[in-house]
N, C-alpha and C positions, 0 to 999 in steps of 0.2 A: 075562896080565900085563901085554903091552904097553896093556891096555883100564885097568887096575885102575893103572899110572903118572901116565894123562893125565888118569885121574878125580883122581888126589892131588894131582896137577900143577894142574889146576884149580883144586882145593877151595883148595890154596894158595894162589892167585892169590888167591881170594875176600879171604882169611883178613889176608895181611898183604901183599900187592898194591897196586897202584892198585885204585881202584872203577870206574875207566872201563868203561862196560859200554857195548856194542854193539845200539842200540836199532834199532828197525825206523825206518823213512821215518813221522814222524808224532809222535814223541813227544822230548820234552826229554828232554837231558844235564844232571845238574845234580852241580854239584861244587862241595862244601863249601869247600874249601880256594881258590876263586877268589870265592867270593860273602866271603871275608874280608881278601881280601888288598887294601891298599889300591894298592898301586901300580897294579894293574889294574883301578882305578877311578876314573882323573883325567880321563878324556873327560865322565864324565855331568857331573861338576863344577864341569870348566871349558863347561859350556853353559852349566849352570846363574848358576855365576855374570856370564858374560858375558849374559845377558838378566836379572837384575837392573843392571845397570849400561848397559844399554839405558834400559830403563825411569826409573831415575834421570835419565837425559841429557833425555830425552824428559818428565818428569814438572817439571824444573827449565828446560825451553828453556820449556814452557806455560807457569809461572807469569813469570815476566819479562817474557812477552809479552802476557802482562792488567794486570802492571804498568807497562809502558812503555804499554799504549793505554789504561788511566785512568787514567796523565799525560798523554797525549797530549790526550785532552777536554777533561783542567782547562786546558791552556794557553791559552793566549793566541793563539797563531796558530790553535790548530781554532777558538775560539771569531770566530775575524777568516776562516776558512773559510769557516763553517758561515755565517756573516752575507754573503759575498760571494753562496753557494749558494741563498742564499734569497731576496737582490734581485733573481739572476739568474734565478730561478723565477717571481717576480712579474713580473717584464718581460717573459717567456715568456709570460706567460700574457691581460698585456694585450697584446698585442702579437695576440696570439690572438685577442683580445676586437673587438680594432679592423678586423683583416682580414674578423670572423664580421658582421659591425657592418656594414662598405663592402659586404662579401655579397649584405648583407639589405638596402640602403637601393640597392643598384645592381635584387636582384630588383623591389623594390617600384614603384620606378620602370616597369621592363621592364615589371610589372603595370598601373601605371596607364595607360602608353599603351596598355597594349592592351585596354582594358578604359575605356572615358573615363568611362560613369557611377560605376567606381568613384571616380575622380581626383576628381569634382567632390563624389561622398559628404566623400572624405579633402582636399580641402580645402576644403568647408564645416567641419567637425571643428577642423582646422586654427585657424580665423579664432576657433572658439568658445576653439582654446585660448592663443588670444595674446590675447582680453577677460581669460579668468583671469588672465592671468602679468598686467593689466594692473591688474585687479583685486584683486590681491596683494598690486601697488607701493602702491593706494588705501587695502589695509585700513593703510596704514604711517601714513594722513593719519585726520585728525577736526576737528571744523568745530563747536567747543560748542556746547552747547543749553544752552537759559536756564536748564536745572534744575544746571548744573552747576559746581564751583566754579573749572575753567575761565573760560567766561563772566565768573562773575564778577568774576574777576583783571581778563578785558580793560575791560569798563566802569571797573574803581579805576584802573586804570595811562591810558585817556583821558581820562575827566573829573575825577580828581585827583593824581596822580603826575606824569604832563606837564605840566599847570600848574600845579603848584605847586611840582616841581624839571626841570625839563625836560633840565634839565645830567647826568642822573644817565644818561639815554638816550642809545643811538645806533645813529643810521641809520631814529629814528622820532618823529617830533613829534605835536606834540593836529594838526596835518590828516592824522597817521595815518590809515587805515582800520582795523576793527576785524582783518579777515584778517594785514597787515600786524602790525598789535601781539599776535595771537597766534604768529605767528611768533617774533617778537624774544623774547615768552614761554619756546616749546618750548627756542628756541636755546640762552636762558639755563638752564633748567629754573627756573621757575617755575612757579604755580600751575597742577600738572598740567593743563599745556597740551601734546599735539602740533601738530606744525605741520599747520590748518585746510586742508580740501584745497575744492578749488573751487567756486564756485556763491553761493547770493547768500547772507548771513549772517542766520539765525535770526531772529526777535524775539519777546519772547511773545506769547501772545494772549490775550482776554478771556474770564475763565470764564463757558462757556455752560452757559446755563437757572443762571445764580448765584441759592439764595436770595433770598427776600426780592424787594422794589419793580423794575423796570425803568427802569433808569437811563440816559438823554441827555444830555451830556457835552458841552460849546463852548470856544473858549477862540479870540478874539482875537489874533495875533501881526503883528508887524511883524518883518523883516527883522534880523541881529544877534545881538546876545547872547537878543535872546530866543527867536529859531528855533534857537539853540544848544541853550536848554533845553530845544525842542517836543521836540530830535535826545533829550535825554537821556530826555526822559521817556520814549520810544519805543522804545526800548533794553533799559530795566529795567520798560518794562509797569507803568510806576506816571503818574500824576496823573489826565488825560483817556482815555486809553487805557487806564485798568484799566475803564474803564463796560462798561456791553451794547453802546453806542455813541458814538461822538462824529467832532466834526470841527472842523478849525482854517481857523478865517477869517486871510486872509493880503491884503495888498498885493500880496502876487504871487503865481504859484505854484508852488509848490516840492514835491518830491518827498520825500516820512519816511520812509523806511527803505517805499517799497512802498506808501506812503499819499499820495495828492495834495491838496495846500490847495485850498481855494476859495476865491475871489478878489474882495474888495473892496476896491472904489475909495477911495483915501487920499482924506483930509478934513483941513483946516484946523482944528486943536486951541485953541488962543491956549490960557490960564490961566482957571480953576473958581477963585468967589470965596474956597472953601475951601483955595486953594495945591493941589487936586489939578490934572491933566490935565483940560479940559473937551475928554473925545472923547466925547462923547453923539450926539456925528452921526455918529460912526463906529458905534458900536452901535447905534444906531438903524436903518444900513444893515445889520448884520445881526440882528436879529431882522426884521427885513424877509424877510431870504432865510433866514431857519428857515420863515417864516412862508411864505410859497411852495414852500418843500419839502415842505411837511404830513408831513414824516419825527418832527418832537416827536412829534406824534400819536397815533402807536402805546407813548409809555414812561408811563409814571407818576410822575417827577419830570426836570423842567430841568434843569443846575446849568450855569450859565455858571463858570469859573474862570479867574484870570491864569494868564500862561503863568509867571511865581515862586514861586507858591504849588505848595505839596507837598500832592494828596489822595490818601488811600486811600482807594477807591470802594467796598470791601470795609465799610468805616466805617458809610460815609457812611447804604450801606442799611440797617443796623443803626438809624440813629437817624428813617429815613426811614417806617420799615414801619409805625409806628406811625399816615400820617397820607395812605395813602391814598385817594384817590378826597375829597380835602378841598379845598375854595378854599381856598389858605392860600402863604405866603412866613415864611422864616428869618429874623427876627433874630438877628446872631452874635457880636454886643458891645454887652454894660449896662454900657460905663466910661463912660457919661456919659448923662444923662437927656433925651432920653429916649434907652429899649434904641436901636439902628439894623441899618444892614445893610451890612457893611464890601462892596466889591465884589471885592472879594479869592473869597470863596467866593458867589457867589447861587447859588439852590435854589427854585423853584418850580413846586408842584404843575400838570398837567394843562390843571385846571379856571382856575390863576391863569395861564396864560399865555394859556389862549385868551380870559379876562376882558380880556385887554392888547392881542389880537391882534386882535379886534373891535370897541376899543374906545379904539386908542391917537393916536386924533386928536384924543378929548380930552385928554385928555393935554400933547398938543403947542399945544393953543391954550390952557390957563388953567397950566402949568407954565411956566419959565422955563429950558427942558434945555439949551439954548445956554452957558446960565454954571454950571448946576448939572454936577456930577461923576455917572456913570452912576449909578451905587450909589444917591444918592441923589434921584437923577431915577426910576429905576423904583419904588426902597420910595415915594415919596409919590404916582406915578400907579397904583398898586397899592391903597393905601389910599385914597385917592380916587372910586377901582372900585368900593371896599365889598371887595376881598380879606382875609382875617383874617389877623394876624400870629402866629406862631407862637414863640418866644422857644426859645431852644434857646443856653443860654451855654457849660455844661460840657461842654467837649475835641469841642466842633463845630468852632472855628475859634481857633487860638493864632496873633494876629495881633501884630505890635511897633508895632504903633500904640497898639491894646486891653490887653490885658493879657504884651503877652509870647511869647515864643516857647521851649518846655520839647521840644526834642527829642526829649529820651531817654522821652519820654512812647507810651508805644503804644497809648494809646486812644484820643488826637485825631483827629478828621477830615480835618484840614488844621491846615497851616502856611504864614507869610508875614511877611518876601517875602525873597527869593533870586536874586537878579541873576545871582549867578555862578553857573556850571554847578558849580567844585566844593564850595562850598558849599550846592546845594543835593542834590547826591547826597552830603553829607554827612549833612544831617540825614535827609534820607528814611529814609539805610542806618541812622542810629540804633534810628529810629522804630520799624526793618522790627519 
């Protein structure tokens, strides 16, 4: 009975009593009432809430911090701070480079002292470097060449502008050389000019191996205005300086841009019967000087050109090419009868001049050369010696005493007379 009571009691406990089970260790006891009781779950809920609150606080802090940083970077204060920091970095960088350069320099000096041959090579290289720097500075200068616009501008201002309007210019005058005039044009931004370099100013040279006959030209020029015109001709490369060979005979030795004149003793002229200067004696001395030099013999024609005449040598060759080898001289004015040879441009073939030089004493004894003008005397002498005359009136010589002068004519061989340098230059420039 005792056993049955015990069993029933246990069953009662199982049916109506609490369901607490005593389990062996390692087993879980589940209480349904405990799972559903709200009073017993608050620790879990509070922990979850705290976690969520902490997470929200952290997120809010990070968001606020990011917004602050963003606005700080855009603020003027931040930009200024960045600029200052950049400058400090640049300064530190330069200081580092300077220190490194000084260190290398001291090492280089030490190396030179310890190795004399290396020091010598470096010194030599340094001298070349200094020359290079000087040459780079000299690259800023340029002396105008005859074919360049600046060269033509320099000549115009020297021979026209400064003559006709000297008050237009400051610090230069007619006496100024071409270097000074080019400096002026460079400083005043004219003529496409740079400042000239040191050294001789160039002049044009005759074309070598020019087509056509070879021509030797000469002028007899005294000082003053005539010599100024010779300088002008030399600088433009015109007049006798455009011939294959040339000479200037004068009563004194003068250097014309690298060419030295040949001296002829002065001779009293007097006045001729036709109103021209009776200068035949001066020219007789000149012809004898030419004869003694034998220079003329190497050329097909010999041309005597007055200083105040404008000559285009290339055009002259075109007129002479049909008469090479002939014993002839040229008549250049038919305004009066008979036609004659005006002295501004006298052209003789080599054979004609040979006839004169071999028989000039015959002419001197037969003709009144002391009272005639040189051109009249030479024409009369050569005709007497049997030299043929060759009329050439069309575009050979434009002379104001004959048919007048048209400087716009671009075919005429010569123009006469222009005793003032500015007039000579203007006519020469117009007919080019």
